[in-house]
C-alpha positions in Angstrom: -0.1 0.1 0.2 1.2 3.5 -1.1 0.8 6.8 0.7 0.5 9.8 -1.1 0.1 13.5 0.0 -2.7 15.7 -1.3 -2.8 18.8 0.1 -3.4 20.6 3.8 -6.7 19.6 6.1 -7.6 23.0 5.3 -7.8 22.3 1.5 -10.8 20.5 2.4 -13.2 22.3 4.5 -16.0 20.4 6.5 -19.1 19.5 3.7 -16.9 19.9 1.2 -15.5 18.0 -2.0 -12.2 18.3 -3.9 -11.3 16.3 -7.3 -7.6 15.4 -6.6 -5.7 13.4 -9.3 -2.4 10.9 -7.7 -0.9 8.1 -9.1 -2.7 8.5 -12.7 -6.3 8.0 -10.7 -8.8 10.8 -10.2 -10.3 10.8 -6.6 -12.8 12.4 -4.9 -12.1 13.6 -1.0 -15.0 14.6 0.7 -15.3 16.0 4.5 -18.5 14.8 6.0 -18.5 16.1 9.4 -14.7 16.4 10.3 -14.5 13.1 9.0 -12.2 12.1 5.0 -13.5 9.9 3.1 -12.2 8.9 -0.9 -14.2 7.8 -4.1 -13.3 7.2 -7.4 -14.3 10.4 -9.5 -15.5 7.6 -12.3 -19.7 6.1 -12.0 -19.8 2.8 -13.0 -23.4 3.5 -15.0 -21.4 5.0 -18.1 -17.6 6.4 -16.6 -19.4 9.6 -15.5 -17.5 12.5 -13.2 -19.2 11.0 -10.4 -17.3 13.3 -7.7 -16.5 16.1 -10.1 -19.5 18.5 -8.7 -18.1 18.2 -5.3 -21.8 18.8 -3.9 -22.7 16.9 -1.1 -26.4 16.3 -0.4 -28.9 14.1 1.4 -31.5 12.0 -0.5 -35.3 11.2 -0.4 -36.3 7.4 1.2 -39.3 6.1 1.0 -39.7 2.7 3.4 -42.1 0.5 5.2 -41.0 1.5 8.4 -41.8 5.6 7.3 -45.6 3.8 6.1 -43.5 5.0 2.3 -44.0 8.3 2.9 -40.7 9.9 2.0 -38.1 11.1 4.4 -35.0 13.2 3.8 -31.9 11.2 4.8 -28.2 10.8 4.7 -28.2 14.6 4.8 -24.7 15.7 3.7 -23.9 12.5 3.1 -24.6 11.5 -0.6 -23.0 12.3 -4.0 -25.0 12.6 -7.4 -23.7 11.5 -10.4 -24.0 14.7 -13.0 -24.8 12.8 -16.1 -28.0 10.5 -15.0 -28.2 11.2 -11.0 -27.3 7.7 -9.6 -26.7 8.8 -6.4 -23.8 7.3 -3.7 -23.4 7.1 0.2 -20.0 8.8 0.3 -18.8 7.0 3.7 -19.2 3.3 2.3 -19.7 3.5 -1.6 -22.8 2.3 -1.5 -25.2 3.0 -4.6 -28.4 3.9 -3.4 -30.7 2.9 -6.3 -29.0 -0.1 -7.1 -28.2 -2.6 -4.2 -25.9 -4.7 -5.8 -23.3 -1.4 -6.7 -20.8 -0.3 -4.4 -17.8 1.7 -5.1 -14.3 1.1 -3.8 -13.2 3.4 -1.1 -9.8 5.0 -0.9 -8.5 5.5 3.0 -7.9 9.2 3.7 -5.7 10.3 6.5 -4.6 13.1 8.2 -0.9 13.1 9.5 -0.9 16.6 11.8 -1.9 19.2 9.0 -1.1 16.8 6.0 -3.7 15.0 4.0 -3.0 11.4 2.4 -4.6 9.1 0.4 -3.2 5.5 1.0 -3.9 2.8 -2.0 
């Protein structure tokens, strides 16, 4: 496993997303409530730039528990592909529409003030 420096922690404010290029890969790094997550900047549907918009949002979910009434969920934890709207839960990489699809996640660590990605 290699470790790559990708900037200072101040470059990743809470609630933000940023695409970086490291070792030939484009990776979206997101700060959700002070924790950093990394996902590939590629939507598996048609290879769209998944993380390029960098906007974290939530989504509407209806379940049996809510009597199928829609409720806002995952506030600030969802990234949506700009091409066709597929939504992914950033902390887990899970596609919210297709339970069989889960993105690879990259380990993102903070070492002092330096942010590093491991893969």
